[in-house]
N, CA, C and O atoms as a Maestro MAE file, in Angstrom:
{
 s_m_m2io_version
 :::
 2.0.0
}

f_m_ct {
 s_m_title
 :::
 protein
 m_atom[292] {
  # First column is atom index #
  i_m_mmod_type
  r_m_x_coord
  r_m_y_coord
  r_m_z_coord
  i_m_residue_number
  s_m_chain_name
  s_m_pdb_residue_name
  s_m_pdb_atom_name
  i_m_atomic_number
  :::
  1 25 1.051 -1.124 0.142 1 A "MET " " N  " 7
  2 3 0.027 -0.197 0.189 1 A "MET " " CA " 6
  3 2 1.396 1.257 -0.036 1 A "MET " " C  " 6
  4 15 1.351 2.001 -1.015 1 A "MET " " O  " 8
  5 25 2.341 1.371 0.914 2 A "THR " " N  " 7
  6 3 2.605 2.114 0.630 2 A "THR " " CA " 6
  7 2 3.576 2.817 -0.968 2 A "THR " " C  " 6
  8 15 3.994 3.905 -1.365 2 A "THR " " O  " 8
  9 25 3.553 1.873 -1.274 3 A "GLU " " N  " 7
  10 3 4.261 1.986 -2.957 3 A "GLU " " CA " 6
  11 2 3.095 2.946 -3.587 3 A "GLU " " C  " 6
  12 15 3.231 4.014 -4.184 3 A "GLU " " O  " 8
  13 25 1.863 2.198 -3.252 4 A "GLU " " N  " 7
  14 3 0.571 3.224 -4.226 4 A "GLU " " CA " 6
  15 2 0.177 4.437 -3.584 4 A "GLU " " C  " 6
  16 15 -0.533 5.139 -4.303 4 A "GLU " " O  " 8
  17 25 0.512 5.068 -2.030 5 A "ILE " " N  " 7
  18 3 0.579 6.257 -1.879 5 A "ILE " " CA " 6
  19 2 1.386 7.429 -2.346 5 A "ILE " " C  " 6
  20 15 1.080 8.607 -2.533 5 A "ILE " " O  " 8
  21 25 2.814 6.585 -2.514 6 A "ARG " " N  " 7
  22 3 4.186 7.378 -2.853 6 A "ARG " " CA " 6
  23 2 3.964 8.021 -4.269 6 A "ARG " " C  " 6
  24 15 4.090 9.192 -4.627 6 A "ARG " " O  " 8
  25 25 3.561 6.795 -5.024 7 A "THR " " N  " 7
  26 3 3.107 6.785 -6.615 7 A "THR " " CA " 6
  27 2 2.080 7.681 -6.568 7 A "THR " " C  " 6
  28 15 1.996 8.379 -7.578 7 A "THR " " O  " 8
  29 25 1.254 7.888 -5.694 8 A "THR " " N  " 7
  30 3 -0.105 9.098 -5.926 8 A "THR " " CA " 6
  31 2 0.275 10.526 -5.186 8 A "THR " " C  " 6
  32 15 -0.376 11.570 -5.144 8 A "THR " " O  " 8
  33 25 1.402 10.239 -4.689 9 A "ILE " " N  " 7
  34 3 1.562 11.734 -4.163 9 A "ILE " " CA " 6
  35 2 2.706 12.454 -5.773 9 A "ILE " " C  " 6
  36 15 2.675 13.376 -6.588 9 A "ILE " " O  " 8
  37 25 3.378 11.522 -5.486 10 A "ARG " " N  " 7
  38 3 4.331 11.874 -6.938 10 A "ARG " " CA " 6
  39 2 3.555 12.530 -8.118 10 A "ARG " " C  " 6
  40 15 3.978 13.505 -8.740 10 A "ARG " " O  " 8
  41 25 2.408 11.912 -8.356 11 A "GLN " " N  " 7
  42 3 1.390 11.886 -9.697 11 A "GLN " " CA " 6
  43 2 0.628 13.467 -9.193 11 A "GLN " " C  " 6
  44 15 -0.176 13.792 -10.066 11 A "GLN " " O  " 8
  45 25 0.663 14.236 -8.339 12 A "ILE " " N  " 7
  46 3 -0.186 15.369 -7.636 12 A "ILE " " CA " 6
  47 2 0.639 16.296 -8.558 12 A "ILE " " C  " 6
  48 15 1.860 16.231 -8.692 12 A "ILE " " O  " 8
  49 25 -0.170 17.150 -9.164 13 A "LYS " " N  " 7
  50 3 0.117 18.325 -9.542 13 A "LYS " " CA " 6
  51 2 0.730 19.465 -8.853 13 A "LYS " " C  " 6
  52 15 -0.048 19.949 -8.031 13 A "LYS " " O  " 8
  53 25 1.753 19.996 -8.908 14 A "SER " " N  " 7
  54 3 2.154 21.211 -8.418 14 A "SER " " CA " 6
  55 2 1.667 22.262 -8.456 14 A "SER " " C  " 6
  56 15 1.930 23.113 -7.607 14 A "SER " " O  " 8
  57 25 0.724 22.497 -9.584 15 A "THR " " N  " 7
  58 3 0.222 23.557 -10.215 15 A "THR " " CA " 6
  59 2 -1.372 23.848 -9.522 15 A "THR " " C  " 6
  60 15 -2.104 24.837 -9.552 15 A "THR " " O  " 8
  61 25 -1.497 22.637 -8.965 16 A "LYS " " N  " 7
  62 3 -2.930 22.732 -8.614 16 A "LYS " " CA " 6
  63 2 -3.032 23.652 -7.472 16 A "LYS " " C  " 6
  64 15 -2.103 24.051 -6.769 16 A "LYS " " O  " 8
  65 25 -4.481 23.980 -7.364 17 A "ALA " " N  " 7
  66 3 -5.184 24.575 -5.923 17 A "ALA " " CA " 6
  67 2 -5.069 23.354 -5.034 17 A "ALA " " C  " 6
  68 15 -5.074 22.199 -5.460 17 A "ALA " " O  " 8
  69 25 -4.926 23.840 -3.284 18 A "ALA " " N  " 7
  70 3 -5.119 23.305 -2.073 18 A "ALA " " CA " 6
  71 2 -6.454 22.695 -2.259 18 A "ALA " " C  " 6
  72 15 -7.331 23.467 -2.648 18 A "ALA " " O  " 8
  73 25 -6.776 21.477 -2.060 19 A "GLY " " N  " 7
  74 3 -7.991 20.863 -1.565 19 A "GLY " " CA " 6
  75 2 -9.079 21.522 -0.530 19 A "GLY " " C  " 6
  76 15 -8.796 22.380 0.305 19 A "GLY " " O  " 8
  77 25 -9.879 21.174 -0.662 20 A "PRO " " N  " 7
  78 3 -10.670 21.165 1.142 20 A "PRO " " CA " 6
  79 2 -10.005 21.427 2.479 20 A "PRO " " C  " 6
  80 15 -10.497 22.122 3.368 20 A "PRO " " O  " 8
  81 25 -8.545 20.645 2.548 21 A "ASP " " N  " 7
  82 3 -7.777 20.729 3.291 21 A "ASP " " CA " 6
  83 2 -7.208 21.450 3.772 21 A "ASP " " C  " 6
  84 15 -6.947 21.410 4.975 21 A "ASP " " O  " 8
  85 25 -6.818 22.384 2.944 22 A "ASN " " N  " 7
  86 3 -5.842 23.320 2.470 22 A "ASN " " CA " 6
  87 2 -4.525 23.095 2.769 22 A "ASN " " C  " 6
  88 15 -3.824 23.917 3.359 22 A "ASN " " O  " 8
  89 25 -4.090 21.836 2.327 23 A "ILE " " N  " 7
  90 3 -2.690 20.976 2.160 23 A "ILE " " CA " 6
  91 2 -2.241 21.553 0.979 23 A "ILE " " C  " 6
  92 15 -2.990 21.299 0.036 23 A "ILE " " O  " 8
  93 25 -1.414 22.146 0.739 24 A "PRO " " N  " 7
  94 3 -0.787 22.346 -0.762 24 A "PRO " " CA " 6
  95 2 -0.008 20.935 -1.541 24 A "PRO " " C  " 6
  96 15 0.327 19.977 -0.845 24 A "PRO " " O  " 8
  97 25 0.156 20.943 -2.600 25 A "ALA " " N  " 7
  98 3 0.887 19.826 -3.396 25 A "ALA " " CA " 6
  99 2 2.241 19.937 -2.807 25 A "ALA " " C  " 6
  100 15 2.597 18.899 -2.250 25 A "ALA " " O  " 8
  101 25 3.096 20.913 -2.776 26 A "GLU " " N  " 7
  102 3 4.043 21.061 -2.593 26 A "GLU " " CA " 6
  103 2 4.413 20.758 -1.052 26 A "GLU " " C  " 6
  104 15 5.552 20.442 -0.708 26 A "GLU " " O  " 8
  105 25 3.742 20.839 -0.502 27 A "ALA " " N  " 7
  106 3 3.522 20.542 1.393 27 A "ALA " " CA " 6
  107 2 3.857 19.343 1.029 27 A "ALA " " C  " 6
  108 15 4.985 18.931 1.297 27 A "ALA " " O  " 8
  109 25 2.820 18.451 0.258 28 A "LEU " " N  " 7
  110 3 2.726 17.133 0.374 28 A "LEU " " CA " 6
  111 2 3.857 16.463 -0.114 28 A "LEU " " C  " 6
  112 15 4.306 15.500 0.507 28 A "LEU " " O  " 8
  113 25 4.318 16.817 -1.044 29 A "LYS " " N  " 7
  114 3 5.920 16.291 -1.832 29 A "LYS " " CA " 6
  115 2 6.899 16.984 -1.482 29 A "LYS " " C  " 6
  116 15 7.707 17.110 -2.402 29 A "LYS " " O  " 8
  117 25 7.382 17.849 0.106 30 A "SER " " N  " 7
  118 3 8.564 18.144 0.212 30 A "SER " " CA " 6
  119 2 8.799 17.178 0.327 30 A "SER " " C  " 6
  120 15 9.323 16.678 -0.668 30 A "SER " " O  " 8
  121 25 8.578 16.131 1.704 31 A "ASP " " N  " 7
  122 3 9.277 14.501 1.943 31 A "ASP " " CA " 6
  123 2 8.207 13.553 2.057 31 A "ASP " " C  " 6
  124 15 7.514 13.278 3.036 31 A "ASP " " O  " 8
  125 25 8.185 12.949 0.498 32 A "ILE " " N  " 7
  126 3 7.231 11.723 0.114 32 A "ILE " " CA " 6
  127 2 7.489 10.729 1.181 32 A "ILE " " C  " 6
  128 15 6.560 9.924 1.239 32 A "ILE " " O  " 8
  129 25 8.563 10.469 2.172 33 A "GLU " " N  " 7
  130 3 8.415 9.519 3.091 33 A "GLU " " CA " 6
  131 2 7.477 9.812 4.019 33 A "GLU " " C  " 6
  132 15 6.457 9.147 4.204 33 A "GLU " " O  " 8
  133 25 7.874 11.047 4.767 34 A "VAL " " N  " 7
  134 3 7.162 10.991 5.764 34 A "VAL " " CA " 6
  135 2 5.384 11.487 6.027 34 A "VAL " " C  " 6
  136 15 4.617 11.388 6.985 34 A "VAL " " O  " 8
  137 25 5.234 12.186 4.280 35 A "THR " " N  " 7
  138 3 4.036 12.173 4.135 35 A "THR " " CA " 6
  139 2 3.452 10.818 3.906 35 A "THR " " C  " 6
  140 15 2.311 10.588 4.307 35 A "THR " " O  " 8
  141 25 4.373 9.614 3.094 36 A "THR " " N  " 7
  142 3 3.766 8.390 2.855 36 A "THR " " CA " 6
  143 2 3.554 7.826 3.827 36 A "THR " " C  " 6
  144 15 2.490 7.232 4.005 36 A "THR " " O  " 8
  145 25 4.578 7.871 4.764 37 A "ASN " " N  " 7
  146 3 4.591 6.967 5.941 37 A "ASN " " CA " 6
  147 2 3.015 7.226 6.995 37 A "ASN " " C  " 6
  148 15 2.300 6.312 7.406 37 A "ASN " " O  " 8
  149 25 2.800 8.715 7.234 38 A "MET " " N  " 7
  150 3 1.732 9.146 8.430 38 A "MET " " CA " 6
  151 2 0.377 9.300 7.090 38 A "MET " " C  " 6
  152 15 -0.630 9.889 7.481 38 A "MET " " O  " 8
  153 25 0.363 8.858 5.778 39 A "LEU " " N  " 7
  154 3 -0.678 8.204 5.414 39 A "LEU " " CA " 6
  155 2 -0.929 6.867 5.423 39 A "LEU " " C  " 6
  156 15 -2.087 6.460 5.515 39 A "LEU " " O  " 8
  157 25 -0.369 6.424 5.372 40 A "HIS " " N  " 7
  158 3 -0.474 4.658 5.674 40 A "HIS " " CA " 6
  159 2 -0.748 4.717 7.242 40 A "HIS " " C  " 6
  160 15 -1.444 3.737 7.507 40 A "HIS " " O  " 8
  161 25 -0.589 5.171 7.945 41 A "LEU " " N  " 7
  162 3 -1.261 5.094 9.597 41 A "LEU " " CA " 6
  163 2 -2.266 5.210 9.340 41 A "LEU " " C  " 6
  164 15 -3.036 4.253 9.430 41 A "LEU " " O  " 8
  165 25 -2.659 6.383 8.928 42 A "LEU " " N  " 7
  166 3 -4.423 6.749 9.025 42 A "LEU " " CA " 6
  167 2 -4.952 6.396 8.378 42 A "LEU " " C  " 6
  168 15 -6.138 6.724 8.406 42 A "LEU " " O  " 8
  169 25 -4.289 5.075 6.861 43 A "PHE " " N  " 7
  170 3 -5.533 4.673 6.411 43 A "PHE " " CA " 6
  171 2 -5.569 3.061 6.605 43 A "PHE " " C  " 6
  172 15 -6.401 2.303 6.106 43 A "PHE " " O  " 8
  173 25 -4.679 2.773 7.288 44 A "LYS " " N  " 7
  174 3 -4.523 1.761 8.479 44 A "LYS " " CA " 6
  175 2 -5.548 1.894 9.453 44 A "LYS " " C  " 6
  176 15 -6.493 1.114 9.570 44 A "LYS " " O  " 8
  177 25 -5.341 2.909 10.155 45 A "LYS " " N  " 7
  178 3 -6.380 2.752 11.739 45 A "LYS " " CA " 6
  179 2 -7.206 3.126 10.760 45 A "LYS " " C  " 6
  180 15 -6.820 2.301 9.932 45 A "LYS " " O  " 8
  181 25 -8.180 3.822 10.112 46 A "ILE " " N  " 7
  182 3 -9.381 3.970 9.598 46 A "ILE " " CA " 6
  183 2 -10.007 2.157 9.038 46 A "ILE " " C  " 6
  184 15 -11.082 1.558 9.060 46 A "ILE " " O  " 8
  185 25 -8.752 1.897 8.636 47 A "TRP " " N  " 7
  186 3 -9.582 0.438 8.217 47 A "TRP " " CA " 6
  187 2 -9.217 -0.269 9.001 47 A "TRP " " C  " 6
  188 15 -9.251 -1.293 8.319 47 A "TRP " " O  " 8
  189 25 -8.802 -0.648 10.129 48 A "GLU " " N  " 7
  190 3 -8.810 -1.541 11.133 48 A "GLU " " CA " 6
  191 2 -9.942 -0.786 12.117 48 A "GLU " " C  " 6
  192 15 -10.740 -1.595 12.590 48 A "GLU " " O  " 8
  193 25 -10.145 0.484 12.480 49 A "GLU " " N  " 7
  194 3 -11.091 0.482 13.229 49 A "GLU " " CA " 6
  195 2 -12.535 0.549 12.726 49 A "GLU " " C  " 6
  196 15 -13.457 0.700 13.527 49 A "GLU " " O  " 8
  197 25 -12.783 0.419 11.171 50 A "GLU " " N  " 7
  198 3 -13.751 0.773 9.873 50 A "GLU " " CA " 6
  199 2 -14.883 1.710 10.612 50 A "GLU " " C  " 6
  200 15 -16.020 1.337 10.900 50 A "GLU " " O  " 8
  201 25 -14.303 3.045 10.862 51 A "GLN " " N  " 7
  202 3 -14.740 4.049 10.921 51 A "GLN " " CA " 6
  203 2 -14.244 5.542 9.811 51 A "GLN " " C  " 6
  204 15 -13.078 5.908 9.669 51 A "GLN " " O  " 8
  205 25 -15.244 6.084 9.261 52 A "VAL " " N  " 7
  206 3 -14.454 6.852 8.133 52 A "VAL " " CA " 6
  207 2 -14.910 8.167 8.700 52 A "VAL " " C  " 6
  208 15 -16.038 8.197 9.192 52 A "VAL " " O  " 8
  209 25 -14.036 9.471 8.693 53 A "LEU " " N  " 7
  210 3 -14.888 10.669 9.022 53 A "LEU " " CA " 6
  211 2 -15.943 10.999 8.379 53 A "LEU " " C  " 6
  212 15 -16.226 10.196 7.490 53 A "LEU " " O  " 8
  213 25 -16.571 11.792 8.478 54 A "MET " " N  " 7
  214 3 -17.857 12.711 8.724 54 A "MET " " CA " 6
  215 2 -17.537 13.286 7.017 54 A "MET " " C  " 6
  216 15 -18.117 12.930 5.990 54 A "MET " " O  " 8
  217 25 -16.613 14.102 7.150 55 A "ASP " " N  " 7
  218 3 -16.561 14.332 6.034 55 A "ASP " " CA " 6
  219 2 -16.248 14.180 4.914 55 A "ASP " " C  " 6
  220 15 -16.400 15.002 4.010 55 A "ASP " " O  " 8
  221 25 -15.708 12.962 4.826 56 A "TRP " " N  " 7
  222 3 -15.236 11.758 3.857 56 A "TRP " " CA " 6
  223 2 -16.995 11.453 3.726 56 A "TRP " " C  " 6
  224 15 -17.437 11.386 2.579 56 A "TRP " " O  " 8
  225 25 -17.732 11.317 4.606 57 A "LYS " " N  " 7
  226 3 -18.903 10.446 3.809 57 A "LYS " " CA " 6
  227 2 -19.324 11.481 3.159 57 A "LYS " " C  " 6
  228 15 -20.051 10.992 2.294 57 A "LYS " " O  " 8
  229 25 -19.325 12.742 3.015 58 A "ARG " " N  " 7
  230 3 -20.311 13.881 2.842 58 A "ARG " " CA " 6
  231 2 -19.523 14.505 1.204 58 A "ARG " " C  " 6
  232 15 -19.745 15.523 0.549 58 A "ARG " " O  " 8
  233 25 -18.958 13.829 1.080 59 A "THR " " N  " 7
  234 3 -18.187 14.211 -0.594 59 A "THR " " CA " 6
  235 2 -18.694 13.679 -1.535 59 A "THR " " C  " 6
  236 15 -18.703 12.484 -1.238 59 A "THR " " O  " 8
  237 25 -19.115 13.796 -2.465 60 A "THR " " N  " 7
  238 3 -20.033 13.490 -3.716 60 A "THR " " CA " 6
  239 2 -18.792 12.684 -5.003 60 A "THR " " C  " 6
  240 15 -17.932 13.303 -5.629 60 A "THR " " O  " 8
  241 25 -19.028 11.460 -5.070 61 A "PRO " " N  " 7
  242 3 -17.927 11.112 -6.162 61 A "PRO " " CA " 6
  243 2 -18.581 11.264 -7.531 61 A "PRO " " C  " 6
  244 15 -19.658 10.717 -7.770 61 A "PRO " " O  " 8
  245 25 -17.882 12.065 -8.506 62 A "HIS " " N  " 7
  246 3 -17.840 12.050 -9.723 62 A "HIS " " CA " 6
  247 2 -17.545 11.649 -10.856 62 A "HIS " " C  " 6
  248 15 -16.830 10.661 -10.692 62 A "HIS " " O  " 8
  249 25 -17.703 11.874 -12.066 63 A "GLN " " N  " 7
  250 3 -16.955 11.166 -13.279 63 A "GLN " " CA " 6
  251 2 -16.004 12.191 -13.855 63 A "GLN " " C  " 6
  252 15 -16.109 13.305 -14.368 63 A "GLN " " O  " 8
  253 25 -14.738 11.093 -13.463 64 A "ASP " " N  " 7
  254 3 -13.655 11.994 -14.535 64 A "ASP " " CA " 6
  255 2 -13.730 11.848 -15.872 64 A "ASP " " C  " 6
  256 15 -13.909 10.719 -16.328 64 A "ASP " " O  " 8
  257 25 -13.636 12.684 -16.514 65 A "SER " " N  " 7
  258 3 -14.101 12.747 -18.051 65 A "SER " " CA " 6
  259 2 -12.860 12.338 -18.702 65 A "SER " " C  " 6
  260 15 -13.012 11.732 -19.762 65 A "SER " " O  " 8
  261 25 -11.648 12.537 -18.296 66 A "LYS " " N  " 7
  262 3 -10.672 12.070 -18.964 66 A "LYS " " CA " 6
  263 2 -10.276 10.397 -18.757 66 A "LYS " " C  " 6
  264 15 -9.648 9.719 -19.570 66 A "LYS " " O  " 8
  265 25 -10.673 10.067 -17.804 67 A "GLU " " N  " 7
  266 3 -10.599 8.857 -17.166 67 A "GLU " " CA " 6
  267 2 -11.377 7.750 -16.837 67 A "GLU " " C  " 6
  268 15 -10.919 6.657 -16.504 67 A "GLU " " O  " 8
  269 25 -12.462 8.017 -16.925 68 A "ARG " " N  " 7
  270 3 -13.533 7.438 -16.991 68 A "ARG " " CA " 6
  271 2 -14.159 6.419 -15.809 68 A "ARG " " C  " 6
  272 15 -14.866 5.411 -15.815 68 A "ARG " " O  " 8
  273 25 -13.551 7.186 -14.872 69 A "ARG " " N  " 7
  274 3 -13.634 6.673 -13.297 69 A "ARG " " CA " 6
  275 2 -13.894 7.091 -12.421 69 A "ARG " " C  " 6
  276 15 -13.003 7.831 -12.004 69 A "ARG " " O  " 8
  277 25 -15.221 7.004 -11.445 70 A "PRO " " N  " 7
  278 3 -15.094 7.848 -10.451 70 A "PRO " " CA " 6
  279 2 -13.812 8.386 -9.322 70 A "PRO " " C  " 6
  280 15 -12.823 7.748 -8.961 70 A "PRO " " O  " 8
  281 25 -14.219 9.726 -8.948 71 A "GLU " " N  " 7
  282 3 -13.092 9.998 -8.072 71 A "GLU " " CA " 6
  283 2 -13.960 10.997 -7.471 71 A "GLU " " C  " 6
  284 15 -15.049 11.397 -7.883 71 A "GLU " " O  " 8
  285 25 -13.222 11.387 -6.292 72 A "GLN " " N  " 7
  286 3 -14.229 12.548 -4.784 72 A "GLN " " CA " 6
  287 2 -14.155 13.726 -5.577 72 A "GLN " " C  " 6
  288 15 -13.546 13.757 -6.647 72 A "GLN " " O  " 8
  289 25 -14.718 14.635 -5.115 73 A "MET " " N  " 7
  290 3 -14.428 15.930 -5.516 73 A "MET " " CA " 6
  291 2 -14.204 16.571 -4.154 73 A "MET " " C  " 6
  292 15 -13.914 17.765 -4.074 73 A "MET " " O  " 8
  :::
 }
 m_bond[291] {
  # First column is bond index #
  i_m_from
  i_m_to
  i_m_order
  :::
  1 1 2 1
  2 2 3 1
  3 3 4 2
  4 3 5 1
  5 5 6 1
  6 6 7 1
  7 7 8 2
  8 7 9 1
  9 9 10 1
  10 10 11 1
  11 11 12 2
  12 11 13 1
  13 13 14 1
  14 14 15 1
  15 15 16 2
  16 15 17 1
  17 17 18 1
  18 18 19 1
  19 19 20 2
  20 19 21 1
  21 21 22 1
  22 22 23 1
  23 23 24 2
  24 23 25 1
  25 25 26 1
  26 26 27 1
  27 27 28 2
  28 27 29 1
  29 29 30 1
  30 30 31 1
  31 31 32 2
  32 31 33 1
  33 33 34 1
  34 34 35 1
  35 35 36 2
  36 35 37 1
  37 37 38 1
  38 38 39 1
  39 39 40 2
  40 39 41 1
  41 41 42 1
  42 42 43 1
  43 43 44 2
  44 43 45 1
  45 45 46 1
  46 46 47 1
  47 47 48 2
  48 47 49 1
  49 49 50 1
  50 50 51 1
  51 51 52 2
  52 51 53 1
  53 53 54 1
  54 54 55 1
  55 55 56 2
  56 55 57 1
  57 57 58 1
  58 58 59 1
  59 59 60 2
  60 59 61 1
  61 61 62 1
  62 62 63 1
  63 63 64 2
  64 63 65 1
  65 65 66 1
  66 66 67 1
  67 67 68 2
  68 67 69 1
  69 69 70 1
  70 70 71 1
  71 71 72 2
  72 71 73 1
  73 73 74 1
  74 74 75 1
  75 75 76 2
  76 75 77 1
  77 77 78 1
  78 78 79 1
  79 79 80 2
  80 79 81 1
  81 81 82 1
  82 82 83 1
  83 83 84 2
  84 83 85 1
  85 85 86 1
  86 86 87 1
  87 87 88 2
  88 87 89 1
  89 89 90 1
  90 90 91 1
  91 91 92 2
  92 91 93 1
  93 93 94 1
  94 94 95 1
  95 95 96 2
  96 95 97 1
  97 97 98 1
  98 98 99 1
  99 99 100 2
  100 99 101 1
  101 101 102 1
  102 102 103 1
  103 103 104 2
  104 103 105 1
  105 105 106 1
  106 106 107 1
  107 107 108 2
  108 107 109 1
  109 109 110 1
  110 110 111 1
  111 111 112 2
  112 111 113 1
  113 113 114 1
  114 114 115 1
  115 115 116 2
  116 115 117 1
  117 117 118 1
  118 118 119 1
  119 119 120 2
  120 119 121 1
  121 121 122 1
  122 122 123 1
  123 123 124 2
  124 123 125 1
  125 125 126 1
  126 126 127 1
  127 127 128 2
  128 127 129 1
  129 129 130 1
  130 130 131 1
  131 131 132 2
  132 131 133 1
  133 133 134 1
  134 134 135 1
  135 135 136 2
  136 135 137 1
  137 137 138 1
  138 138 139 1
  139 139 140 2
  140 139 141 1
  141 141 142 1
  142 142 143 1
  143 143 144 2
  144 143 145 1
  145 145 146 1
  146 146 147 1
  147 147 148 2
  148 147 149 1
  149 149 150 1
  150 150 151 1
  151 151 152 2
  152 151 153 1
  153 153 154 1
  154 154 155 1
  155 155 156 2
  156 155 157 1
  157 157 158 1
  158 158 159 1
  159 159 160 2
  160 159 161 1
  161 161 162 1
  162 162 163 1
  163 163 164 2
  164 163 165 1
  165 165 166 1
  166 166 167 1
  167 167 168 2
  168 167 169 1
  169 169 170 1
  170 170 171 1
  171 171 172 2
  172 171 173 1
  173 173 174 1
  174 174 175 1
  175 175 176 2
  176 175 177 1
  177 177 178 1
  178 178 179 1
  179 179 180 2
  180 179 181 1
  181 181 182 1
  182 182 183 1
  183 183 184 2
  184 183 185 1
  185 185 186 1
  186 186 187 1
  187 187 188 2
  188 187 189 1
  189 189 190 1
  190 190 191 1
  191 191 192 2
  192 191 193 1
  193 193 194 1
  194 194 195 1
  195 195 196 2
  196 195 197 1
  197 197 198 1
  198 198 199 1
  199 199 200 2
  200 199 201 1
  201 201 202 1
  202 202 203 1
  203 203 204 2
  204 203 205 1
  205 205 206 1
  206 206 207 1
  207 207 208 2
  208 207 209 1
  209 209 210 1
  210 210 211 1
  211 211 212 2
  212 211 213 1
  213 213 214 1
  214 214 215 1
  215 215 216 2
  216 215 217 1
  217 217 218 1
  218 218 219 1
  219 219 220 2
  220 219 221 1
  221 221 222 1
  222 222 223 1
  223 223 224 2
  224 223 225 1
  225 225 226 1
  226 226 227 1
  227 227 228 2
  228 227 229 1
  229 229 230 1
  230 230 231 1
  231 231 232 2
  232 231 233 1
  233 233 234 1
  234 234 235 1
  235 235 236 2
  236 235 237 1
  237 237 238 1
  238 238 239 1
  239 239 240 2
  240 239 241 1
  241 241 242 1
  242 242 243 1
  243 243 244 2
  244 243 245 1
  245 245 246 1
  246 246 247 1
  247 247 248 2
  248 247 249 1
  249 249 250 1
  250 250 251 1
  251 251 252 2
  252 251 253 1
  253 253 254 1
  254 254 255 1
  255 255 256 2
  256 255 257 1
  257 257 258 1
  258 258 259 1
  259 259 260 2
  260 259 261 1
  261 261 262 1
  262 262 263 1
  263 263 264 2
  264 263 265 1
  265 265 266 1
  266 266 267 1
  267 267 268 2
  268 267 269 1
  269 269 270 1
  270 270 271 1
  271 271 272 2
  272 271 273 1
  273 273 274 1
  274 274 275 1
  275 275 276 2
  276 275 277 1
  277 277 278 1
  278 278 279 1
  279 279 280 2
  280 279 281 1
  281 281 282 1
  282 282 283 1
  283 283 284 2
  284 283 285 1
  285 285 286 1
  286 286 287 1
  287 287 288 2
  288 287 289 1
  289 289 290 1
  290 290 291 1
  291 291 292 2
  :::
 }
}
């Protein structure tokens, strides 16, 4: 799972505006190993406790026209 997280972080466009969490891409990319480890621990805890943050439950999936797959807005 950590390699997937690492790859996804690398693919984030640095020119994109920060999302609802207000974390800019540059901050996530500044130390990919630290970011990867923190996100891995977070995802692992969510998986083990089977609890999802309320804000995540409120997101609306939409169709990415380029990839033809749903993603979160």
